[in-house]
SETOR-619391 format. One record per residue (C-alpha): residue number from 1; chain; x, y, z. Coordinates in nm, 3 decimals. Layout:
// SETOR-619391
 resi chain       x       y       z
  NUM     A       X       Y       Z
...
***
This chain:
// SETOR-619391
 resi chain       x       y       z
    1     A  -2.366  -3.381  -1.756
    2     A  -2.349  -3.240  -1.408
    3     A  -2.006  -3.164  -1.277
    4     A  -1.924  -3.246  -0.920
    5     A  -1.810  -2.936  -0.734
    6     A  -1.445  -2.953  -0.634
    7     A  -1.494  -2.739  -0.324
    8     A  -1.750  -2.541  -0.132
    9     A  -1.844  -2.194  -0.250
   10     A  -1.596  -1.933  -0.130
   11     A  -1.767  -1.734   0.145
   12     A  -1.622  -1.406   0.037
   13     A  -1.467  -1.351  -0.305
   14     A  -1.270  -1.046  -0.203
   15     A  -1.165  -1.079   0.160
   16     A  -0.837  -1.262   0.185
   17     A  -0.830  -1.346  -0.184
   18     A  -0.498  -1.178  -0.262
   19     A  -0.334  -1.338   0.039
   20     A  -0.467  -1.678  -0.065
   21     A  -0.329  -1.636  -0.415
   22     A   0.010  -1.531  -0.277
   23     A   0.027  -1.842  -0.058
   24     A  -0.075  -2.062  -0.348
   25     A   0.189  -1.917  -0.578
   26     A   0.461  -1.968  -0.314
   27     A   0.378  -2.339  -0.311
   28     A   0.349  -2.381  -0.684
   29     A   0.516  -2.674  -0.854
   30     A   0.373  -2.682  -1.204
   31     A   0.247  -2.435  -1.459
   32     A   0.105  -2.445  -1.805
   33     A  -0.007  -2.187  -2.055
   34     A  -0.292  -2.168  -2.300
   35     A  -0.194  -1.917  -2.567
   36     A  -0.041  -1.683  -2.314
   37     A  -0.278  -1.755  -2.024
   38     A  -0.066  -1.907  -1.748
   39     A  -0.191  -2.148  -1.482
   40     A   0.002  -2.270  -1.180
   41     A  -0.085  -2.598  -1.013
   42     A  -0.045  -2.619  -0.643
   43     A  -0.096  -2.837  -0.340
   44     A  -0.347  -2.707  -0.091
   45     A  -0.549  -2.842   0.197
   46     A  -0.926  -2.833   0.173
   47     A  -1.230  -2.917   0.386
   48     A  -1.319  -3.231   0.191
   49     A  -1.417  -3.562   0.344
   50     A  -1.072  -3.703   0.266
   51     A  -0.912  -3.411   0.442
   52     A  -1.135  -3.465   0.745
   53     A  -1.034  -3.829   0.756
   54     A  -0.667  -3.734   0.747
   55     A  -0.721  -3.490   1.033
   56     A  -0.906  -3.759   1.230
   57     A  -0.623  -4.011   1.178
   58     A  -0.373  -3.746   1.290
   59     A  -0.581  -3.678   1.599
   60     A  -0.608  -4.050   1.677
   61     A  -0.231  -4.087   1.642
   62     A  -0.171  -3.796   1.875
   63     A  -0.404  -3.953   2.133
   64     A  -0.208  -4.279   2.109
   65     A   0.113  -4.087   2.170
   66     A  -0.037  -3.925   2.478
   67     A  -0.099  -4.270   2.629
   68     A   0.257  -4.390   2.560
   69     A   0.499  -4.433   2.849
   70     A   0.674  -4.115   2.955
   71     A   1.024  -4.247   2.890
   72     A   0.925  -4.353   2.538
   73     A   0.814  -3.996   2.466
   74     A   1.147  -3.862   2.589
   75     A   1.333  -4.110   2.371
   76     A   1.127  -4.021   2.063
   77     A   1.182  -3.651   2.130
   78     A   1.558  -3.700   2.157
   79     A   1.566  -3.897   1.832
   80     A   1.356  -3.634   1.657
   81     A   1.591  -3.357   1.772
   82     A   1.894  -3.553   1.656
   83     A   1.737  -3.618   1.315
   84     A   1.642  -3.252   1.282
   85     A   1.995  -3.136   1.364
   86     A   2.141  -3.387   1.119
   87     A   1.900  -3.275   0.847
   88     A   1.981  -2.908   0.904
   89     A   2.351  -2.990   0.877
   90     A   2.295  -3.165   0.547
   91     A   2.091  -2.870   0.420
   92     A   2.371  -2.628   0.511
   93     A   2.629  -2.847   0.338
   94     A   2.412  -2.885   0.026
   95     A   2.351  -2.510   0.013
   96     A   2.723  -2.439   0.037
   97     A   2.796  -2.683  -0.246
   98     A   2.515  -2.533  -0.455
   99     A   2.648  -2.180  -0.410
  100     A   2.997  -2.290  -0.508
  101     A   2.872  -2.469  -0.819
  102     A   2.627  -2.201  -0.935
  103     A   2.865  -1.910  -0.882
  104     A   3.122  -2.037  -1.131
  105     A   3.460  -1.872  -1.080
  106     A   3.337  -1.602  -0.839
  107     A   3.630  -1.515  -0.613
  108     A   3.463  -1.293  -0.352
  109     A   3.378  -1.385   0.007
  110     A   3.079  -1.607   0.085
  111     A   2.868  -1.682   0.393
  112     A   2.710  -2.025   0.370
  113     A   2.546  -2.015   0.715
  114     A   2.353  -1.750   0.906
  115     A   2.612  -1.772   1.182
  116     A   2.875  -1.623   0.949
  117     A   2.660  -1.315   0.883
  118     A   2.702  -1.034   1.139
  119     A   2.332  -0.948   1.149
  120     A   2.180  -0.852   1.484
  121     A   2.016  -1.122   1.694
  122     A   1.659  -0.999   1.620
  123     A   1.722  -1.032   1.245
  124     A   1.873  -1.378   1.291
  125     A   1.566  -1.472   1.493
  126     A   1.333  -1.340   1.224
  127     A   1.513  -1.549   0.961
  128     A   1.470  -1.865   1.167
  129     A   1.108  -1.781   1.245
  130     A   1.045  -1.744   0.872
  131     A   1.162  -2.103   0.828
  132     A   1.493  -2.035   0.654
  133     A   1.760  -2.295   0.736
  134     A   2.053  -2.137   0.550
  135     A   2.116  -1.845   0.312
  136     A   2.018  -1.901  -0.050
  137     A   2.306  -1.908  -0.302
  138     A   2.252  -1.545  -0.403
  139     A   2.245  -1.439  -0.036
  140     A   2.558  -1.644   0.032
  141     A   2.753  -1.422  -0.208
  142     A   2.557  -1.094  -0.206
  143     A   2.555  -1.037   0.171
  144     A   2.934  -1.014   0.213
  145     A   2.967  -0.826  -0.117
  146     A   2.718  -0.560  -0.006
  147     A   2.913  -0.520   0.319
  148     A   3.236  -0.431   0.140
  149     A   3.350  -0.070   0.155
  150     A   3.355   0.124  -0.171
  151     A   3.202  -0.163  -0.370
  152     A   2.893  -0.154  -0.590
  153     A   2.716  -0.484  -0.659
  154     A   2.544  -0.638  -0.959
  155     A   2.364  -0.961  -0.858
  156     A   2.190  -1.178  -1.116
  157     A   1.973  -1.473  -1.010
  158     A   1.638  -1.619  -1.102
  159     A   1.308  -1.496  -0.960
  160     A   1.230  -1.644  -0.620
  161     A   1.594  -1.698  -0.525
  162     A   1.598  -1.460  -0.227
  163     A   1.726  -1.143  -0.392
  164     A   1.504  -0.911  -0.184
  165     A   1.665  -1.012   0.146
  166     A   1.993  -1.028  -0.044
  167     A   2.005  -0.648  -0.053
  168     A   1.776  -0.548   0.237
  169     A   1.960  -0.717   0.522
  170     A   2.309  -0.577   0.448
  171     A   2.159  -0.228   0.412
  172     A   1.971  -0.265   0.740
  173     A   2.286  -0.385   0.914
  174     A   2.501  -0.101   0.784
  175     A   2.242   0.163   0.878
  176     A   2.203   0.008   1.223
  177     A   2.581   0.004   1.273
  178     A   2.617   0.353   1.121
  179     A   2.858   0.200   0.870
  180     A   2.767   0.413   0.570
  181     A   2.931   0.459   0.229
  182     A   3.187   0.737   0.242
  183     A   3.247   0.671   0.613
  184     A   2.988   0.913   0.754
  185     A   2.634   1.043   0.726
  186     A   2.587   1.320   0.474
  187     A   2.454   1.654   0.595
  188     A   2.143   1.754   0.401
  189     A   2.269   2.113   0.396
  190     A   2.006   2.377   0.344
  191     A   1.722   2.126   0.317
  192     A   1.437   2.158   0.563
  193     A   1.523   1.923   0.854
  194     A   1.158   1.811   0.858
  195     A   1.174   1.712   0.492
  196     A   1.177   1.331   0.450
  197     A   1.530   1.231   0.356
  198     A   1.585   0.852   0.350
  199     A   1.925   0.687   0.384
  200     A   1.830   0.413   0.138
  201     A   1.622   0.421  -0.179
  202     A   1.492   0.097  -0.333
  203     A   1.344   0.141  -0.680
  204     A   1.102  -0.107  -0.832
  205     A   0.949  -0.109  -1.181
  206     A   0.601  -0.205  -1.060
  207     A   0.365  -0.129  -0.775
  208     A   0.322  -0.499  -0.695
  209     A   0.694  -0.558  -0.649
  210     A   0.730  -0.237  -0.445
  211     A   0.458  -0.353  -0.203
  212     A   0.622  -0.696  -0.175
  213     A   0.962  -0.543  -0.094
  214     A   0.804  -0.315   0.165
  215     A   0.646  -0.614   0.336
  216     A   0.987  -0.776   0.376
  217     A   1.138  -0.447   0.491
  218     A   0.879  -0.417   0.768
  219     A   0.923  -0.780   0.875
  220     A   1.303  -0.781   0.887
  221     A   1.378  -0.414   0.950
  222     A   1.108  -0.224   1.138
  223     A   0.999  -0.517   1.355
  224     A   1.352  -0.628   1.444
  225     A   1.593  -0.336   1.480
  226     A   1.363  -0.040   1.424
  227     A   1.467   0.054   1.069
  228     A   1.156   0.233   0.941
  229     A   1.047   0.209   0.577
  230     A   0.780   0.355   0.353
  231     A   0.644   0.267   0.010
  232     A   0.522   0.508  -0.260
  233     A   0.377   0.425  -0.601
  234     A   0.141   0.564  -0.861
  235     A  -0.233   0.510  -0.882
  236     A  -0.298   0.624  -0.524
  237     A  -0.352   0.957  -0.351
  238     A  -0.032   1.162  -0.370
  239     A  -0.130   1.385  -0.078
  240     A  -0.184   1.086   0.153
  241     A   0.156   0.943   0.064
  242     A   0.321   1.281   0.123
  243     A   0.165   1.307   0.469
  244     A   0.275   0.953   0.552
  245     A   0.634   1.032   0.452
  246     A   0.638   1.343   0.670
  247     A   0.495   1.150   0.961
  248     A   0.728   0.851   0.935
  249     A   1.056   1.013   0.824
  250     A   1.160   0.668   0.692
  251     A   1.519   0.549   0.679
  252     A   1.433   0.331   0.378
  253     A   1.207   0.434   0.090
  254     A   1.070   0.185  -0.164
  255     A   0.935   0.359  -0.475
  256     A   0.832   0.324  -0.836
  257     A   1.013   0.567  -1.070
  258     A   0.716   0.779  -1.181
  259     A   0.578   0.849  -0.834
  260     A   0.926   0.915  -0.696
  261     A   0.995   1.181  -0.959
  262     A   0.655   1.338  -0.884
  263     A   0.750   1.372  -0.517
  264     A   1.091   1.514  -0.606
  265     A   0.942   1.773  -0.842
  266     A   0.697   1.883  -0.572
  267     A   0.993   1.920  -0.334
  268     A   0.829   1.710  -0.064
  269     A   1.122   1.468  -0.053
  270     A   1.501   1.501  -0.048
  271     A   1.751   1.238  -0.166
  272     A   2.054   1.440  -0.059
  273     A   2.128   1.194   0.228
  274     A   2.050   0.877   0.031
  275     A   2.369   0.672   0.054
  276     A   2.225   0.340  -0.065
  277     A   2.067   0.320  -0.410
  278     A   1.906  -0.014  -0.495
  279     A   1.746  -0.112  -0.825
  280     A   1.540  -0.431  -0.800
  281     A   1.454  -0.595  -1.132
  282     A   1.708  -0.357  -1.278
  283     A   1.681  -0.506  -1.626
  284     A   1.310  -0.428  -1.648
  285     A   1.364  -0.085  -1.497
  286     A   1.604   0.013  -1.772
  287     A   1.437  -0.182  -2.051
  288     A   1.087  -0.041  -1.984
  289     A   1.192   0.312  -2.064
  290     A   1.260   0.441  -1.713
  291     A   1.604   0.568  -1.804
  292     A   1.503   0.942  -1.787
  293     A   1.355   0.895  -1.438
  294     A   1.659   0.699  -1.326
  295     A   1.892   0.973  -1.445
  296     A   1.685   1.231  -1.254
  297     A   1.708   1.021  -0.939
  298     A   2.082   0.955  -0.975
  299     A   2.138   1.331  -1.018
  300     A   1.960   1.389  -0.685
  301     A   2.151   1.134  -0.474
  302     A   2.511   1.173  -0.351
  303     A   2.803   1.111  -0.588
  304     A   2.930   0.757  -0.650
  305     A   3.208   0.780  -0.390
  306     A   2.954   0.866  -0.119
  307     A   2.692   0.605  -0.203
  308     A   2.664   0.235  -0.273
  309     A   2.466   0.125  -0.580
  310     A   2.314  -0.223  -0.584
  311     A   2.160  -0.378  -0.896
  312     A   1.958  -0.696  -0.837
  313     A   1.796  -0.862  -1.134
  314     A   1.689  -1.190  -1.297
  315     A   1.863  -1.112  -1.627
  316     A   2.147  -0.884  -1.727
  317     A   2.152  -0.839  -2.106
  318     A   2.447  -0.661  -2.261
  319     A   2.244  -0.364  -2.384
  320     A   2.121  -0.300  -2.030
  321     A   2.473  -0.333  -1.889
  322     A   2.591  -0.044  -2.106
  323     A   2.326   0.188  -1.961
  324     A   2.379   0.071  -1.603
  325     A   2.753   0.126  -1.630
  326     A   2.696   0.502  -1.607
  327     A   2.539   0.458  -1.262
  328     A   2.811   0.233  -1.116
  329     A   3.166   0.290  -0.996
  330     A   3.461   0.202  -1.212
  331     A   3.513  -0.167  -1.298
  332     A   3.752  -0.272  -1.015
  333     A   3.501  -0.146  -0.757
  334     A   3.202  -0.343  -0.884
  335     A   3.122  -0.695  -0.766
  336     A   2.937  -0.899  -1.028
  337     A   2.756  -1.210  -0.904
  338     A   2.591  -1.455  -1.143
  339     A   2.391  -1.747  -1.004
  340     A   2.240  -2.016  -1.226
  341     A   2.252  -2.132  -1.585
  342     A   2.275  -1.852  -1.839
  343     A   2.312  -1.581  -1.574
  344     A   2.662  -1.476  -1.680
  345     A   2.540  -1.425  -2.037
  346     A   2.247  -1.221  -1.911
  347     A   1.996  -1.421  -2.111
  348     A   1.655  -1.531  -1.981
  349     A   1.644  -1.901  -1.888
  350     A   1.334  -2.098  -1.791
  351     A   1.310  -2.194  -1.424
  352     A   1.380  -2.567  -1.407
  353     A   1.205  -2.591  -1.070
  354     A   0.873  -2.542  -1.251
  355     A   0.729  -2.795  -1.497
  356     A   0.593  -2.604  -1.795
  357     A   0.345  -2.739  -2.052
  358     A   0.221  -2.543  -2.352
  359     A  -0.122  -2.597  -2.511
  360     A  -0.177  -2.437  -2.850
  361     A  -0.538  -2.320  -2.882
  362     A  -0.748  -2.064  -3.065
  363     A  -0.952  -1.813  -2.866
  364     A  -1.270  -2.021  -2.891
  365     A  -1.085  -2.334  -2.773
  366     A  -0.917  -2.198  -2.459
  367     A  -1.203  -2.254  -2.217
  368     A  -1.251  -2.615  -2.329
  369     A  -0.878  -2.685  -2.301
  370     A  -0.867  -2.540  -1.952
  371     A  -1.183  -2.731  -1.854
  372     A  -1.039  -3.061  -1.976
  373     A  -0.719  -2.997  -1.786
  374     A  -0.901  -2.915  -1.461
  375     A  -1.085  -3.247  -1.479
  376     A  -0.751  -3.430  -1.462
  377     A  -0.667  -3.280  -1.121
  378     A  -0.724  -3.433  -0.781
  379     A  -1.017  -3.316  -0.572
  380     A  -0.821  -3.084  -0.343
  381     A  -0.579  -2.941  -0.598
  382     A  -0.595  -2.564  -0.638
  383     A  -0.526  -2.355  -0.945
  384     A  -0.428  -1.994  -1.013
  385     A  -0.529  -1.866  -1.356
  386     A  -0.372  -1.548  -1.494
  387     A  -0.545  -1.353  -1.771
  388     A  -0.447  -1.035  -1.953
  389     A  -0.757  -0.824  -1.868
  390     A  -0.997  -0.783  -1.577
  391     A  -1.286  -0.859  -1.809
  392     A  -1.130  -1.191  -1.901
  393     A  -1.070  -1.272  -1.533
  394     A  -1.436  -1.201  -1.451
  395     A  -1.548  -1.418  -1.743
  396     A  -1.330  -1.714  -1.643
  397     A  -1.440  -1.693  -1.279
  398     A  -1.810  -1.690  -1.372
  399     A  -1.782  -1.959  -1.640
  400     A  -1.607  -2.211  -1.419
  401     A  -1.817  -2.128  -1.116
  402     A  -2.126  -2.211  -1.323
  403     A  -1.954  -2.539  -1.421
  404     A  -1.924  -2.647  -1.057
  405     A  -1.581  -2.516  -0.961
  406     A  -1.547  -2.276  -0.668
  407     A  -1.371  -1.960  -0.784
  408     A  -1.218  -1.652  -0.629
  409     A  -1.114  -1.355  -0.840
  410     A  -0.883  -1.067  -0.756
***
């Protein structure tokens, strides 16, 4: 039986594929797994006949509006503005209530609106341009905590809750205001003044996360208040990264542990002036065996009293806490923030914002299960399929393309 194609053939399988996948994932609402192979279902717009009809109706409506009396347009605009302002107010109130509920008995300061944060006008503008109405719950608590003098921060919240900006923006603000831990900038001493020596180090367990953090750092730091940043990770040319560091002299460095230690051992980088140490996905960093690299890095940065250490993570198990304790200040000078169910216990909890369905299947049944599921979707639905090897990805892409589905692999 011939299968009707769900979409036109993708013009280029490589160009723009990763960006398309990223946008799809950001809009995901449902996921399921087939024996460890995860699929996210998403809403997307296509070039189908139905989509064309919707666009035509929208165009017709806009033409009707253009022929409406001028005063009616002004009235509609005023009403729309009033509704928008009212909606934004409700969003701010709901966010404040959510932060209060999720944070439990947290007693530290909180900023429930952007207006309460002291960030520079360009950063505030970038937040609004990005479509953010109010700080997320983790940002509500983490921003003021990261601004406190002589305080380290442990922030635990689920993936996708805004943790990246939760630590980047306070660091950017403090560097911009020259409000550094210890009260002053540290002199690099005998180090070569041309040697890259960042003020902030952000460590990530994976290349993918490091690149994502760097993208946000460029958007909200370099393009707003001129805080430069660079990203280094393994699997790429070490010499090229070294030259880029020397050229940029970044204030913020995002790095994976292995590549960072390589650069330190080759003495092409100094951490003597690094007064902000950030570990993103700190649980994975410590649990994946990076403890030796972390100890080498901590030995190279200033002492605890002259730096601020920020741990941001989705889980905070007790065994990881014991290791991390050696990197943090003493207990009274550490702010611990737990957002969401199970966060305070440090245990992994499924994200309730995503509907998850599990299909049990043997290896020879997986393709049929996935095929049957795809047939239940609407014409313009889009799907992201994750597999554990490149070979498997290539096989899935070819198999379903031959079955009439347009595919794009990356």
